[in-house]
C-alpha positions as CSV (number, residue, x, y, z in Angstrom):
1,M,21.0,16.6,-0.6
2,I,21.4,16.5,3.2
3,R,22.1,13.0,4.4
4,E,21.6,11.7,7.9
5,I,24.6,11.7,10.2
6,E,24.1,9.6,13.3
7,I,25.9,11.0,16.4
8,R,26.3,10.0,20.0
9,V,25.8,12.4,22.9
10,A,26.5,12.4,26.6
11,P,24.3,10.1,28.8
12,G,21.6,12.2,30.4
13,G,21.6,10.5,33.8
14,L,25.2,11.3,34.5
15,A,24.8,14.9,33.2
16,L,21.7,15.4,35.4
17,A,23.5,14.1,38.5
18,G,26.5,16.3,37.8
19,F,24.4,19.5,37.2
20,L,22.3,18.9,40.4
21,A,25.4,18.4,42.4
22,G,26.9,21.6,41.0
23,L,23.8,23.5,41.9
24,V,24.0,22.2,45.4
25,V,27.6,23.3,45.6
26,C,26.7,26.7,44.2
27,G,24.0,27.1,46.8
28,I,26.4,26.3,49.6
29,G,28.9,28.8,48.1
30,V,26.2,31.5,47.9
31,G,25.4,30.9,51.6
32,L,29.0,31.0,52.7
33,S,29.9,34.1,50.6
34,A,26.8,36.2,51.5
35,G,27.8,39.8,51.7
36,S,31.2,39.1,50.0
37,P,32.3,40.3,46.6
38,V,33.0,36.6,45.6
39,L,29.2,36.0,45.8
40,V,29.1,36.7,42.1
41,A,31.1,33.6,41.1
42,P,28.8,30.9,42.6
43,L,25.8,32.8,41.2
44,L,27.2,32.9,37.7
45,L,28.2,29.2,38.0
46,G,24.7,28.4,39.2
47,V,23.2,30.2,36.2
48,L,25.4,28.2,33.9
49,F,24.3,24.9,35.5
50,V,20.6,25.9,35.1
51,I,21.2,26.7,31.4
52,A,23.0,23.4,31.0
53,L,19.9,21.6,32.3
54,F,18.0,22.6,29.1
55,G,20.4,20.4,27.2
56,L,18.6,17.3,28.6
57,F,16.2,15.5,26.3
58,I,14.6,12.1,25.9
59,V,14.7,9.8,22.9
60,N,11.9,7.3,22.8
61,P,12.2,3.9,21.0
62,N,11.7,4.1,17.3
63,E,12.2,7.8,17.4
64,A,15.1,10.1,16.5
65,K,16.1,13.7,17.4
66,V,17.5,15.9,14.7
67,L,19.9,18.4,16.2
68,Q,20.6,21.8,14.8
69,L,22.8,24.7,15.9
70,F,21.8,28.1,14.6
71,G,20.3,26.5,11.4
72,H,23.2,24.2,10.8
73,Y,22.5,20.4,10.8
74,V,24.7,18.8,13.5
75,G,23.5,15.2,13.5
76,T,20.7,12.7,14.5
77,V,20.5,10.9,17.8
78,R,18.8,7.5,17.5
79,E,19.8,5.7,20.7
80,P,16.9,5.7,23.1
81,G,17.1,7.1,26.6
82,L,17.9,10.3,28.6
83,K,20.5,12.2,26.7
84,W,22.4,15.5,27.1
85,A,23.7,17.8,24.3
86,N,24.5,21.4,23.9
87,P,21.6,23.4,25.4
88,F,21.7,25.7,22.4
89,Y,20.9,22.8,20.0
90,T,17.3,22.8,18.6
91,K,15.9,19.3,18.8
92,R,13.3,18.1,16.3
93,K,11.5,14.8,16.9
94,I,11.2,12.5,13.9
95,S,9.1,9.3,14.4
96,Q,10.5,6.2,12.8
97,R,7.5,4.0,13.6
98,I,5.8,2.1,10.9
99,R,2.7,4.1,9.7
100,N,0.0,3.6,7.2
101,F,-2.8,5.5,5.6
102,E,-5.6,4.9,3.2
103,S,-6.0,7.3,0.3
104,A,-9.3,8.8,-0.5
105,K,-11.5,7.1,-3.2
106,L,-10.1,8.7,-6.4
107,K,-12.2,9.0,-9.5
108,V,-10.0,8.4,-12.6
109,N,-10.2,7.0,-16.1
110,D,-8.6,3.6,-16.7
111,H,-6.6,2.8,-19.9
112,D,-9.8,2.4,-21.9
113,G,-11.1,5.7,-20.7
114,S,-13.8,4.2,-18.4
115,P,-14.3,6.1,-15.2
116,I,-13.4,4.1,-12.1
117,E,-13.1,4.6,-8.3
118,I,-9.8,3.5,-6.8
119,A,-8.1,3.8,-3.4
120,A,-4.9,2.3,-1.9
121,V,-3.3,1.5,1.5
122,V,0.3,2.5,1.9
123,V,2.6,1.3,4.7
124,W,5.7,3.4,5.2
125,R,8.3,4.7,7.6
126,V,11.1,7.3,7.8
127,V,14.6,5.8,7.2
128,D,16.6,9.0,6.7
129,T,15.7,11.7,9.3
130,A,17.8,14.4,7.7
131,E,16.0,14.1,4.3
132,A,12.6,13.9,6.0
133,A,13.4,17.1,8.0
134,F,15.1,19.3,5.4
135,E,14.4,18.0,1.9
136,V,10.6,18.4,2.0
137,D,8.4,20.9,3.8
138,D,6.1,18.4,5.5
139,Y,7.0,14.7,4.9
140,N,3.6,13.5,6.2
141,N,1.7,15.5,3.6
142,Y,4.3,14.8,1.0
143,V,3.7,11.0,1.4
144,H,0.0,11.4,1.1
145,V,0.1,13.7,-2.0
146,Q,2.7,11.7,-3.9
147,S,1.0,8.4,-3.1
148,E,-2.3,9.6,-4.5
149,A,-0.5,10.9,-7.6
150,A,1.2,7.6,-8.1
151,L,-2.1,5.8,-7.7
152,R,-3.8,8.0,-10.3
153,N,-0.9,7.4,-12.8
154,L,-1.1,3.7,-12.2
155,A,-4.9,3.5,-12.8
156,T,-4.4,5.1,-16.3
157,Q,-2.0,2.4,-17.4
158,Y,-4.3,-0.6,-17.0
159,T,-7.9,-1.5,-17.8
160,Y,-10.3,-2.4,-15.1
161,D,-10.9,-5.8,-16.6
162,A,-8.8,-7.7,-19.2
163,H,-10.6,-8.0,-22.5
164,E,-7.9,-10.3,-24.1
165,D,-6.0,-13.3,-22.9
166,G,-2.7,-12.3,-21.3
167,Q,-3.7,-8.7,-20.8
168,M,-2.8,-7.1,-17.4
169,S,-5.8,-5.5,-15.6
170,L,-6.4,-3.8,-12.2
171,R,-8.9,-6.5,-11.1
172,G,-7.2,-9.5,-12.5
173,N,-3.5,-8.9,-11.6
174,T,-3.7,-7.5,-8.1
175,V,-0.3,-8.8,-7.0
176,E,1.6,-7.4,-10.0
177,V,-0.3,-4.1,-9.8
178,A,0.5,-3.8,-6.1
179,E,4.2,-4.3,-6.7
180,Q,4.2,-1.7,-9.5
181,L,2.4,0.7,-7.2
182,K,4.9,0.2,-4.5
183,S,7.8,0.8,-6.9
184,E,6.3,4.0,-8.2
185,I,5.5,5.4,-4.8
186,Q,9.0,4.5,-3.6
187,A,10.6,6.4,-6.5
188,R,8.6,9.5,-5.6
189,L,9.3,9.3,-1.9
190,A,13.0,8.5,-2.0
191,K,14.1,12.1,-1.8
192,A,12.0,12.5,1.4
193,G,13.9,9.7,3.3
194,V,10.9,7.4,3.3
195,E,10.7,3.7,2.7
196,V,7.6,2.1,1.4
197,I,7.0,-1.2,3.1
198,E,3.8,-2.3,1.4
199,S,1.1,-0.8,-0.9
200,R,-2.1,-2.4,-2.1
201,I,-5.4,-1.4,-3.7
202,S,-8.1,-1.3,-1.0
203,H,-11.0,-0.2,-3.2
204,L,-11.7,-0.7,-6.9
205,A,-15.0,-0.2,-8.6
206,Y,-16.6,1.3,-11.7
207,A,-17.9,4.9,-11.3
208,Q,-21.6,5.0,-10.5
209,E,-22.6,6.5,-13.9
210,I,-21.4,3.3,-15.7
211,A,-21.6,0.7,-13.0
212,S,-24.9,-0.8,-14.1
213,A,-23.8,-0.9,-17.8
214,M,-20.5,-2.6,-16.8
215,L,-22.3,-5.0,-14.6
216,R,-24.4,-6.1,-17.6
217,R,-21.2,-6.4,-19.6
218,Q,-19.7,-8.7,-17.0
219,Q,-22.8,-10.8,-16.8
220,A,-22.9,-11.1,-20.6
221,G,-19.2,-12.2,-20.6
222,A,-19.9,-14.8,-17.9
223,I,-22.9,-16.1,-19.9
224,I,-20.8,-16.4,-23.1
225,A,-18.1,-18.2,-21.2
226,A,-20.6,-20.6,-19.7
227,R,-22.3,-21.2,-23.0
228,R,-18.9,-22.0,-24.6
229,K,-18.2,-24.7,-21.9
230,I,-21.7,-26.1,-22.4
231,V,-21.3,-26.4,-26.2
232,E,-17.9,-27.9,-25.8
233,G,-19.3,-30.5,-23.4
234,A,-22.3,-31.2,-25.6
235,V,-20.2,-31.8,-28.7
236,G,-18.0,-34.2,-26.8
237,M,-21.1,-36.1,-25.6
238,V,-22.5,-36.3,-29.1
239,E,-19.2,-37.6,-30.5
240,M,-19.1,-40.2,-27.7
241,A,-22.7,-41.3,-28.4
242,L,-22.1,-41.8,-32.1
243,A,-18.8,-43.6,-31.4
244,M,-20.5,-46.0,-29.0
245,L,-23.4,-46.7,-31.4
246,K,-21.0,-47.5,-34.1
247,E,-18.7,-49.6,-31.9
248,K,-21.6,-51.8,-30.5
249,N,-23.5,-51.9,-33.8
250,T,-26.6,-51.0,-32.0
251,I,-28.2,-49.3,-34.9
252,E,-27.1,-48.3,-38.4
253,L,-27.7,-44.6,-39.2
254,D,-27.3,-42.9,-42.5
255,E,-25.9,-39.4,-42.8
256,D,-29.3,-37.8,-42.6
257,R,-30.2,-39.7,-39.5
258,K,-26.9,-38.9,-37.9
259,A,-27.4,-35.2,-38.6
260,A,-30.9,-35.3,-37.1
261,M,-29.6,-37.1,-34.1
262,V,-26.8,-34.6,-33.6
263,S,-29.2,-31.8,-33.9
264,N,-31.6,-33.3,-31.4
265,L,-28.9,-34.0,-28.9
266,L,-27.4,-30.6,-29.1
267,V,-30.8,-29.0,-28.6
268,V,-31.3,-31.2,-25.5
269,L,-27.9,-30.7,-24.0
270,C,-27.6,-26.9,-24.8
271,G,-31.1,-25.9,-24.0
272,E,-31.9,-23.8,-20.9
273,H,-35.0,-25.9,-20.0
274,D,-35.6,-29.5,-19.5
275,A,-36.2,-31.5,-22.6
276,R,-39.7,-32.7,-23.5
277,P,-39.3,-35.7,-25.7
278,V,-41.9,-36.7,-28.3
279,V,-42.5,-40.5,-28.4
280,N,-42.5,-41.9,-31.9
281,T,-45.1,-44.8,-32.0
282,G,-44.5,-45.6,-35.6
283,T,-41.5,-46.7,-37.5
284,I,-38.2,-45.0,-37.6
285,H,-39.2,-43.1,-40.8
286,Q,-42.7,-42.1,-39.5
């Protein structure tokens, strides 16, 4: 693999001033040697100064220039400013700014085989210009394709929702899933000289063909969970009521009456509608 080699080149300001001064001197020499055989010398020197001017280039902040000489990698210039190098060097600009992109909404099957739609945002930057320039054909496209491939692979490893306690899911463990997604994308992009700064899921939903069925499933789960809480609370209230009656000796109840009381209290406390009591105007047994 080709690794980055950072090099320093000549300051462009000094080189520009020197070349311009040389061109002025060559112009004066051409004027003084007009009609003389020595005219060729200042002309050739002037041509060399003009060619040398093509070695000037600008490096912007958070940008690098990869230098090559006839296909051979020479090095990378990172220091911003006006620079000068061999005019026969080819200079390729590589941006090192932080970039991000959002993947398309991918339709994949989760771990249970349910079709889902998923998308992610990836924040990245180039850290090794040589690898980005020479190890892959187009590092921008490489980042996009490999990120989507990693997202597809991640979606197949987890279920959309956790069906058991302690089970990892895409919806319930967003932080852990985002960290794993970042690690997997980084592993795929390391050979391209790219660093993944952050990745996170930006869109997650069931596919349209099963969305309504899954919505009913979620609603049913929520109703069951709510009913469980209601029953637990109702049983606690019944136990408290029986304990208080026994403690204060308010009324003596046999086992049958206790069972009837528990049944009535549970019906009242767990019912979906307001209770409609029946007033008993007779004795306790009638």
